[in-house]
N, C-alpha and C positions, 0 to 999 in steps of 0.2 A: 687319208686322215692320219694324224699322229697322236701318240699317247699324250704329248704335251698339250695339244688342243683339248683333249678330254679332261685332263687335270685342271687346266685353266678354267674351263666351264664348270667343273665340279666344285671348284673353290668359290665360285659365285653363288650357286644354288643348285640343288638337285630337284628336278620335277619328275615325279613318278606318274606316268600316264595311266589312265584307267585300265588298259589291257595289262600293263605290268603288274599293277596291284592285284588284279584278278588272278594272274598266273602265280604270283608270289605267295598268295594266301591259299592256294589249293592244298588240301590236307596231305597230299603225297609229296608236297614240296616244302612248304612253310619256310620260305626264304625271307630273312629279315632285312631291314634297311641297312643294318650294320654289315650283313653279308654282301650286299650290293656295293657299299662303300669300299669294302675290302677287295672285291673283284676289280673295281675301277682303279683303285690305288696300286694294286700289286699284279693285276692280270696282264695278259698279253693279247694284243689285237690279232685275231686269227682270220678274220674275213672283213673286207671293206665293201661297203655298199654306197658308192658315190652317187648313184642315180636313184636312191630310195625316194619314194613319193613324199615321205615326211621330211625330206632333207637328208643330206649326206649322213650316213650312220655306219656303225661297225659292230662286229661281234667280238666281245672280250671274254676270254676264258681264264679261269683261275681254279686251282685245286688247293684247298686247305683241308678241312675235315671231310669234304665231299666236293666233287666238281660242280661248278656253277658257270653258266653262260649268261651274259648280259648283252642285249642289243641297246646301244645308246647313240644319241645324236647331240653333239655339242652345238649350242646356239649362242648368240651374243651374250645373253644374260643368265644362262643356266645350262645344265646338262639334262637332256630329256632321257629318261629311262623308258624305253619302248616295251621291252619284255625281259623276262628272266626265267630261266628254267634249269633243271637238272638234266644234262645231256644223257641220252640213251646209249649205253656202251655198245649196243649192236650197230649203231649208226656212226660212231666216232672211233678214232684210233685210241690206243691204250692211254695216251695222255690227254685225250679229248680235244685235240687241236686240229685234227684233220678228219674230214668226212670220209667214211668208208665208201668204196665204189660198189 
């Protein structure tokens, strides 16, 4: 998957799946739709999931005021936001782009 595919789908429409909304609105996260748009626009694809049961998807990471990870899946007519979360520093590298072993 490429960043261009994600941006093309985003420019059509963004669909926030129920799981994403649930995760974004947790009190310890409070990730806004603007935060998601920023991650998609400026973030880096750090993992690719071509065999995902929901269709090919990827994990995008971006750090502005705080690190945010977004799993998304570009479709023909929209970009599906599958989930979003604040990565745990114990599980990720210092720049939140590589999983710790």
